[in-house]
N, C-alpha and C positions, 0 to 999 in steps of 0.2 A: 727402679725409675727407669723400667723400659722403655716407656709414653715418650714419641717425641715433644719438647713442649720449649717455649721461647724463655730464654733465662739471661738476667743480665751478667754483663761482662766481668763485676766485680767478682756476683757467685761464682761463675761459670770458673774463674781462678782460683778461687778459694778452692773448689772441688780439684782443681786441676794440681793444683801445687803441692796436696798432701803426698808425702814422700813415699807410697807405698799403690801409687795410682800411674798411670799409664792416660796418655792423652791420642787420641788419634781423630786428624783431622781431615776431611773431606770436601770438596765443589760437590753438592748433593743431585750436582746431572751429570757423574763423572762415570761414562761407562765401567759397567759392575760392584761400580760402590752398592748398591741396593744388595746385590748377590753377598758380599761380603758382611755388610751390616746383620741380616737376615741368618746366617750362618752362624758367624757369631754369636748372634742374642739365642736361635733356637736351640743350637746344637752345643752349647755350651754356658748359658745363662738360661736356660728352659723359662719360660711368661709361667706365673701362678706357682713360682717356687722362692725359696728364699733367696737363691745364688742370683734371681733375676733382681734384686733389690743392687745390688754390685753392678750392673749395667746401666749405665749413665747417658741417655742419647738426648740430646739438645741439639735444636736447630739455631743458625746466626744469622742474619742478614751482615754482610761484613764487604767493604767499606760501604763507604755514601755509594756506592756505585748498586748495592743490593745483591752481592751477588749471595747466595743461600748458601751458608754450608753446614755440614751436618758432624756432630763433635761426638763422639762417645770416649767416656771414661770411666775405665777398669782396673781392678786390680793388676798391676805390675806382676804379678805373676802370671801372669797370661800373656805377656809379652810373646813365648814363641809360639803360644796357639792362636793367638793375632796371627803370626805370618804366618802360618801353617796355612789358616784358613785365607789369608789373600794370597801366600801363591795359589792354591786351586781356582783363585776367584781371576787369575789372570793381573793381580796388583801386590803390590809391595810397599813396607812401612819406607819413607823418605826419612831420612835424617836430617830434620829439619822442619821450617813451617813455613806456614803458604808466607807468600810476599808478593806484594804488588808492584811492578813498574807502571805510574801513571803519566799522560801526559800532564807536564808543569801548568800549557794556559788554561787545561778544562778540566784535568784530575781523570778521562777517563783511560780506564784500563787497558797497556798496551801490550804488558807481557806476565807472566804469572809461573813464580815456580817456588821450590823448597828449598827454602837457605838456613845455615846454623849462624851465620857472621853478619851484626847487624850491618844493616843495608846504608847506604847516602839518604838525604831527606827525599829525596824523590822518588822514593822507595814508600810502601806502606807496608808495615808489618803485624803478622798478625797477633790479635792482643791477647793471648795465650802462647807464651813463649819460655819455655827451660828442655833441659836438659832429656825430661820425659815426656815434648808433644812430636810426634812424629806425623809425616803429611802421607796420606792413603793417595799413591800412583798408580798407574797403569804401567803394567811390568815391560821391561823394554823388547822383549816379546810377543807383547799381546796384537793380536790382530786389528785395536784400533789405529796402531800408525802405519798398515795398510792403507792403499784408496778404499774407501768405502769401507774401511772397518769402522772408524764411531757406528753407522747406520747396524751392521753385521753385529756388533758385542751388543747393541741396546735390543736388538730384534730376538738374539741368541738369549739376553738376560729376561724379557718378558717371557719367554717361553719355560725359564727355569724357575721363575717367578711361580706362575703359574702350576706346573711341576710340586715346585715345594708346598705350595698351598693347597694342591688337593692332598699331596702325601700327609699333610698332618690336618686333615677335615679344618681347614681354613677358608673355604667358599663356601 
């Protein structure tokens, strides 16, 4: 199921909770994430092959603020592969789920992080939360953390995507 679809949270939770599955979550706009998802799918779960059925990609708007998240559920046996692909894209699998700290008066998002410990009430915890859910983050050495790095990463990613698509005859 490689096409990005929108699904209900109970359906996502059921797929994620299968003991042989690994769930990877990222803000859809995170610099470098498209390179990660595309490499993971095309190099390890190739389209038009039975293995691609093991690559479950979904988009989810959460919480009420409407932040768009990308969720990929893959076989747990591919965790090392996912970590290697992440490293090549300047990312890492953070041991925790997305957690939003919201301003209590109007619930707008003021901070975001990946945590494993249940937060206090002022925080919103991602609806998929168990020990096989990881948040995709930029590696601490990523240029995204340098002044102007965000724009640099996005420009590099666009160039990479174009080259990726051309190399695979997708343009």
